[in-house]
Each structure stands twice: as C-alpha cells, then as structure tokens.
N, CA, C and O of each residue as an XYZ file, in Angstrom:
456
protein
N       3.099      3.161     14.822
C       2.489      3.172     13.510
C       3.582      3.415     12.473
O       4.582      4.076     12.750
N       3.378      2.880     11.300
C       4.330      2.968     10.202
C       4.357      4.358      9.597
O       3.313      4.967      9.359
N       5.556      4.852      9.351
C       5.711      6.039      8.532
C       5.803      5.546      7.109
O       6.738      4.822      6.763
N       4.871      5.915      6.295
C       4.786      5.371      4.943
C       5.647      6.156      3.981
O       5.654      7.387      3.992
N       6.381      5.425      3.139
C       7.116      6.065      2.061
C       6.145      6.434      0.952
O       6.367      7.399      0.220
N       5.072      5.668      0.829
C       4.076      5.939     -0.213
C       2.734      5.375      0.216
O       2.649      4.262      0.735
N       1.707      6.143     -0.004
C       0.352      5.641      0.197
C      -0.558      6.411     -0.744
O      -0.987      7.524     -0.442
N      -0.844      5.808     -1.880
C      -1.777      6.423     -2.807
C      -2.561      5.336     -3.512
O      -2.001      4.337     -3.963
N      -3.855      5.541     -3.600
C      -4.754      4.608     -4.268
C      -4.559      3.173     -3.792
O      -4.574      2.248     -4.604
N      -4.376      2.975     -2.486
C      -4.290      1.641     -1.939
C      -2.942      0.976     -2.042
O      -2.820     -0.209     -1.734
N      -1.910      1.709     -2.469
C      -0.567      1.142     -2.565
C       0.229      1.596     -1.346
O       0.285      2.784     -1.031
N       0.846      0.622     -0.663
C       1.591      0.892      0.560
C       3.022      0.414      0.368
O       3.244     -0.687     -0.136
N       3.994      1.228      0.762
C       5.386      0.801      0.796
C       5.739      0.624      2.267
O       5.692      1.574      3.048
N       6.096     -0.617      2.637
C       6.289     -0.961      4.043
C       7.723     -1.373      4.326
O       8.426     -1.888      3.457
N       8.139     -1.135      5.564
C       9.424     -1.602      6.057
C       9.182     -2.852      6.904
O       8.157     -2.949      7.579
N      10.115     -3.810      6.875
C       9.955     -4.991      7.725
C       9.812     -4.601      9.199
O      10.548     -3.756      9.710
N       8.854     -5.232      9.861
C       8.656     -5.018     11.284
C       7.804     -3.815     11.642
O       7.369     -3.691     12.787
N       7.558     -2.929     10.693
C       6.734     -1.747     10.956
C       5.275     -2.079     10.655
O       4.983     -2.977      9.865
N       4.380     -1.356     11.281
C       2.958     -1.651     11.147
C       2.232     -0.534     10.401
O       2.463      0.650     10.646
N       1.356     -0.933      9.493
C       0.487     -0.005      8.779
C      -0.909     -0.181      9.352
O      -1.426     -1.297      9.396
N      -1.519      0.905      9.790
C      -2.859      0.825     10.368
C      -3.861      1.511      9.458
O      -3.619      2.593      8.924
N      -4.984      0.848      9.304
C      -6.082      1.365      8.491
C      -7.368      0.980      9.212
O      -7.386      0.026      9.990
N      -8.424      1.709      8.959
C      -9.691      1.379      9.608
C     -10.043     -0.073      9.306
O     -10.169     -0.457      8.143
N     -10.198     -0.866     10.335
C     -10.586     -2.259     10.170
C      -9.462     -3.265     10.312
O      -9.719     -4.443     10.561
N      -8.202     -2.821     10.158
C      -7.098     -3.774     10.272
C      -5.762     -3.066     10.453
O      -5.637     -1.863     10.224
N      -4.766     -3.847     10.873
C      -3.373     -3.398     10.830
C      -2.586     -4.494     10.124
O      -2.894     -5.679     10.254
N      -1.572     -4.087      9.378
C      -0.782     -5.007      8.563
C       0.689     -4.762      8.835
O       1.138     -3.618      8.897
N       1.441     -5.853      8.997
C       2.875     -5.761      9.277
C       3.617     -6.770      8.412
O       3.130     -7.877      8.182
N       4.795     -6.385      7.936
C       5.691     -7.327      7.269
C       6.455     -8.034      8.376
O       7.271     -7.418      9.061
N       6.192     -9.332      8.556
C       6.901    -10.110      9.570
C       8.312    -10.450      9.129
O       9.257    -10.352      9.911
N       8.451    -10.851      7.866
C       9.782    -11.231      7.395
C       9.841    -11.249      5.876
O       8.846    -11.481      5.189
N      11.042    -10.995      5.383
C      11.357    -11.132      3.965
C      12.221    -12.384      3.891
O      13.331    -12.414      4.422
N      11.698    -13.426      3.223
C      12.345    -14.738      3.263
C      12.805    -15.176      1.875
O      12.225    -14.799      0.857
N      13.845    -15.967      1.869
C      14.264    -16.677      0.652
C      14.383    -15.775     -0.564
O      13.752    -16.030     -1.590
N      15.181    -14.729     -0.462
C      15.380    -13.833     -1.601
C      16.315    -14.521     -2.588
O      17.538    -14.449     -2.466
N      15.711    -15.190     -3.571
C      16.488    -15.942     -4.566
C      16.438    -15.271     -5.934
O      16.705    -15.913     -6.950
N      16.095    -13.972     -5.967
C      16.035    -13.264     -7.246
C      17.418    -13.192     -7.875
O      18.432    -13.124     -7.181
N      17.438    -13.209     -9.180
C      18.692    -13.118     -9.919
C      19.298    -11.731     -9.702
O      18.647    -10.714     -9.937
N      20.537    -11.706     -9.255
C      21.215    -10.429     -8.995
C      21.523     -9.706    -10.295
O      21.785    -10.327    -11.325
N      21.488     -8.391    -10.228
C      21.867     -7.591    -11.398
C      23.325     -7.892    -11.725
O      24.163     -8.013    -10.831
N      23.612     -8.010    -13.009
C      24.977     -8.297    -13.434
C      25.308     -9.777    -13.479
O      26.459    -10.147    -13.711
N      24.309    -10.632    -13.261
C      24.516    -12.081    -13.272
C      23.537    -12.702    -14.266
O      22.375    -12.301    -14.333
N      24.009    -13.680    -15.037
C      23.115    -14.420    -15.933
C      22.535    -15.593    -15.161
O      23.274    -16.413    -14.617
N      21.220    -15.669    -15.114
C      20.548    -16.715    -14.342
C      19.608    -17.504    -15.237
O      19.114    -17.003    -16.246
N      19.373    -18.746    -14.846
C      18.430    -19.605    -15.544
C      17.010    -19.299    -15.075
O      16.052    -19.455    -15.832
N      16.884    -18.869    -13.837
C      15.598    -18.677    -13.179
C      15.516    -17.252    -12.650
O      16.505    -16.734    -12.130
N      14.374    -16.615    -12.769
C      14.220    -15.233    -12.291
C      14.286    -15.139    -10.769
O      14.641    -14.096    -10.221
N      13.944    -16.230    -10.090
C      13.975    -16.244     -8.632
C      12.677    -15.761     -8.019
O      11.682    -15.546     -8.711
N      12.706    -15.594     -6.706
C      11.504    -15.252     -5.963
C      11.895    -14.668     -4.615
O      12.968    -14.951     -4.083
N      11.011    -13.856     -4.080
C      11.104    -13.419     -2.691
C       9.774    -13.760     -2.044
O       8.713    -13.424     -2.571
N       9.831    -14.424     -0.907
C       8.635    -14.689     -0.107
C       8.559    -13.619      0.974
O       9.555    -13.327      1.636
N       7.392    -13.045      1.148
C       7.196    -12.059      2.207
C       6.075    -12.562      3.108
O       4.970    -12.851      2.651
N       6.385    -12.659      4.392
C       5.384    -13.110      5.364
C       4.776    -11.878      6.029
O       5.484    -11.009      6.539
N       3.446    -11.828      6.010
C       2.699    -10.715      6.579
C       1.931    -11.172      7.811
O       1.644    -12.357      7.981
N       1.609    -10.225      8.654
C       0.772    -10.471      9.820
C      -0.365     -9.455      9.764
O      -0.136     -8.247      9.828
N      -1.582     -9.956      9.646
C      -2.774     -9.119      9.570
C      -3.537     -9.246     10.877
O      -3.841    -10.355     11.319
N      -3.845     -8.119     11.494
C      -4.672     -8.133     12.697
C      -5.938     -7.346     12.400
O      -5.890     -6.190     11.980
N      -7.067     -7.995     12.626
C      -8.360     -7.394     12.308
C      -8.932     -6.646     13.502
O      -8.737     -7.035     14.653
N      -9.634     -5.576     13.207
C     -10.350     -4.802     14.221
C     -11.831     -5.153     14.123
O     -12.196     -6.118     13.451
N     -12.677     -4.384     14.780
C     -14.117     -4.656     14.796
C     -14.637     -4.880     13.382
O     -14.196     -4.177     12.473
N     -15.533     -5.803     13.149
C     -16.197     -6.682     14.112
C     -15.426     -7.978     14.382
O     -15.909     -8.840     15.117
N     -14.247     -8.120     13.802
C     -13.450     -9.345     13.976
C     -12.281     -9.101     14.923
O     -11.246     -9.759     14.811
N     -12.434     -8.173     15.842
C     -11.357     -7.725     16.717
C     -10.613     -8.897     17.349
O     -11.210     -9.843     17.862
N      -9.297     -8.797     17.290
C      -8.452     -9.802     17.902
C      -8.064    -10.941     16.983
O      -7.155    -11.707     17.304
N      -8.728    -11.069     15.854
C      -8.391    -12.149     14.928
C      -7.090    -11.803     14.214
O      -6.960    -10.727     13.630
N      -6.129    -12.721     14.263
C      -4.830    -12.525     13.630
C      -4.659    -13.542     12.515
O      -4.932    -14.729     12.695
N      -4.204    -13.065     11.359
C      -4.069    -13.937     10.193
C      -2.690    -13.745      9.576
O      -2.410    -12.686      9.015
N      -1.820    -14.758      9.669
C      -0.550    -14.685      8.950
C      -0.755    -15.174      7.516
O      -1.549    -16.084      7.274
N      -0.044    -14.573      6.573
C      -0.085    -15.056      5.194
C       1.218    -14.706      4.494
O       1.936    -13.795      4.906
N       1.511    -15.444      3.428
C       2.752    -15.265      2.681
C       2.426    -14.982      1.222
O       1.576    -15.644      0.625
N       3.112    -13.989      0.650
C       2.977    -13.666     -0.765
C       4.357    -13.690     -1.415
O       5.374    -13.601     -0.728
N       4.385    -13.811     -2.729
C       5.622    -13.985     -3.488
C       5.720    -12.987     -4.631
O       4.713    -12.448     -5.091
N       6.964    -12.744     -5.090
C       7.172    -11.866     -6.246
C       7.072    -12.622     -7.560
O       6.711    -12.033     -8.578
N       7.381    -13.907     -7.561
C       7.366    -14.703     -8.786
C       5.931    -15.107     -9.121
O       5.230    -15.656     -8.270
N       5.486    -14.841    -10.355
C       4.098    -15.165    -10.717
C       3.777    -16.658    -10.719
O       2.608    -17.030    -10.818
N       4.788    -17.522    -10.611
C       4.535    -18.962    -10.511
C       4.017    -19.347     -9.127
O       3.539    -20.463     -8.926
N       4.114    -18.417     -8.173
C       3.684    -18.656     -6.798
C       2.579    -17.658     -6.443
O       2.267    -16.761     -7.227
N       2.003    -17.819     -5.277
C       0.896    -16.951     -4.856
C       1.378    -15.518     -4.655
O       2.244    -15.256     -3.820
N       0.808    -14.590     -5.430
C       1.173    -13.166     -5.350
C       0.113    -12.337     -4.645
O       0.377    -11.210     -4.227
N      -1.102    -12.899     -4.510
C      -2.159    -12.145     -3.847
C      -3.076    -13.085     -3.085
O      -3.063    -14.300     -3.288
N      -3.874    -12.495     -2.202
C      -4.847    -13.258     -1.436
C      -6.013    -12.341     -1.093
O      -5.861    -11.120     -1.057
N      -7.164    -12.927     -0.843
C      -8.337    -12.167     -0.418
C      -8.722    -12.664      0.970
O      -8.946    -13.856      1.180
N      -8.795    -11.730      1.910
C      -9.166    -12.054      3.283
C     -10.348    -11.171      3.661
O     -10.241     -9.945      3.670
N     -11.469    -11.802      3.971
C     -12.706    -11.105      4.342
C     -13.041     -9.982      3.363
O     -13.414     -8.878      3.760
N     -12.900    -10.288      2.085
C     -13.298     -9.349      1.043
C     -12.265     -8.308      0.654
O     -12.511     -7.515     -0.256
N     -11.118     -8.286      1.315
C     -10.056     -7.335      0.974
C      -8.926     -8.081      0.284
O      -8.444     -9.099      0.779
N      -8.509     -7.560     -0.869
C      -7.440     -8.192     -1.645
C      -6.102     -7.556     -1.280
O      -5.964     -6.333     -1.268
N      -5.117     -8.409     -0.983
C      -3.750     -7.996     -0.680
C      -2.868     -8.560     -1.785
O      -2.855     -9.771     -2.008
N      -2.132     -7.698     -2.478
C      -1.287     -8.150     -3.583
C       0.121     -7.598     -3.417
O       0.311     -6.399     -3.214
N       1.110     -8.492     -3.507
C       2.510     -8.081     -3.450
C       2.895     -7.521     -4.809
O       2.835     -8.227     -5.816
N       3.288     -6.261     -4.841
C       3.640     -5.579     -6.079
C       5.142     -5.672     -6.345
O       5.561     -5.974     -7.463
N       5.961     -5.407     -5.301
C       7.410     -5.359     -5.498
C       8.123     -5.494     -4.167
O       7.574     -5.173     -3.113
N       9.358     -5.976     -4.233
C      10.268     -5.962     -3.095
C      11.550     -5.309     -3.594
O      12.123     -5.742     -4.593
N      11.996     -4.279     -2.908
C      13.232     -3.599     -3.288
C      14.135     -3.500     -2.056
O      13.640     -3.607     -0.934
N      15.414     -3.302     -2.230
C      16.123     -3.183     -3.496
C      16.282     -4.541     -4.166
O      16.116     -5.589     -3.541
N      16.606     -4.494     -5.443
C      16.874     -5.720     -6.186
C      18.304     -6.159     -5.862
O      19.184     -5.309     -5.732
N      18.556     -7.470     -5.728
C      19.913     -7.922     -5.402
C      20.941     -7.482     -6.445
O      20.652     -7.388     -7.638
N      22.144     -7.217     -5.951
C      23.284     -6.919     -6.824
C      24.376     -7.932     -6.513
O      24.512     -8.392     -5.379
N      25.131     -8.264     -7.511
C      26.203     -9.247     -7.364
C      27.163     -8.817     -6.249
O      27.628     -7.678     -6.219
N      27.447     -9.742     -5.343
C      28.408     -9.555     -4.244
C      28.036     -8.431     -3.276
O      28.906     -7.915     -2.573
N      26.765     -8.045     -3.227
C      26.332     -6.992     -2.306
C      25.112     -7.481     -1.530
O      23.995     -7.447     -2.045
N      25.322     -7.939     -0.289
C      24.176     -8.414      0.488
C      23.229     -7.262      0.842
O      23.651     -6.114      0.985
N      21.961     -7.589      0.979
C      20.954     -6.595      1.350
C      20.710     -6.697      2.852
O      20.366     -7.763      3.362
N      20.887     -5.593      3.546
C      20.581     -5.562      4.979
C      19.066     -5.677      5.147
O      18.304     -5.062      4.402
N      18.645     -6.456      6.116
C      17.219     -6.711      6.315
C      16.422     -5.408      6.424
O      15.340     -5.298      5.847
N      16.932     -4.447      7.139
C      16.232     -3.181      7.330
C      16.137     -2.322      6.081
O      15.386     -1.347      6.055
N      16.896     -2.676      5.037
C      16.864     -1.915      3.783
C      15.736     -2.349      2.846
O      15.420     -1.645      1.887
N      15.135     -3.500      3.122
C      14.044     -3.962      2.258
C      12.847     -3.016      2.351
O      12.553     -2.466      3.412
N      12.163     -2.838      1.213
C      10.892     -2.128      1.153
C       9.933     -3.012      0.373
O      10.257     -3.493     -0.713
N       8.771     -3.217      0.927
C       7.779     -4.120      0.352
C       6.584     -3.283     -0.101
O       5.978     -2.570      0.698
N       6.253     -3.376     -1.384
C       5.134     -2.623     -1.938
C       3.941     -3.555     -2.101
O       4.026     -4.591     -2.760
N       2.828     -3.166     -1.488
C       1.615     -3.983     -1.458
C       0.428     -3.118     -1.875
O       0.349     -1.941     -1.524
N      -0.490     -3.714     -2.625
C      -1.755     -3.017     -2.870
C      -2.821     -3.646     -1.991
O      -2.868     -4.865     -1.826
N      -3.674     -2.802     -1.429
C      -4.751     -3.242     -0.540
C      -6.053     -2.676     -1.071
O      -7.111     -2.910     -0.488
C-alpha cells in the first residue's frame, strides 16, 4: 500500500509504481510519460505537458475490473475523467523541470483529486 505524502479532502500525492487503496478501488501511477514542460530558466513557445498513465482496479461490486487511463497537465488535453461516478483529476506533477537537470523517475510526485 502507498505511503501518502498527502491525503486531505480527496487529494492524493502519489509516487510512480505505488498503489493507493480506498474502499471500492485501488489506484496506481503506471508511468509518467512525455514530460515536455518548459524548464525553469528557459524561454519556451509552448508550456508543454506531462502525460500520466494510471491503473485503476475496482473492488466489489465490480471486483477484478481493471481500467487504464491517461491524464495530462496541459489544459488543452484531457485533465480529468469520470469512471463509474468517481471523478479523477490530475492536479500537478512535480518536480518541475529545470534546465540541464534530468528528473529521476522515482522523484516524480503526482497529485490527483478523487
């Protein structure tokens, strides 16, 4: 089970590969993909985007049903989804890129509201 950095009023801060369990479902960040956000200290034409792929596993009464979905940080792309009446919204992905400093995959934190 995931050790949460934050859980208040439906906001979850998740680490890639770790699982958050709640009555009725478990949610995992499968991958942080295509981090094209403009790095701090760089002038960019485009704000960029991060795609985050999630894996949702449902419990009773839909036990065993698995639903992958992808959300984005850029408002031009899908930032939220509703699955069986529950809304999942990507709030933030941190850390923000810095010029000439790659982000280690394990350092990402994904903030989601459920």
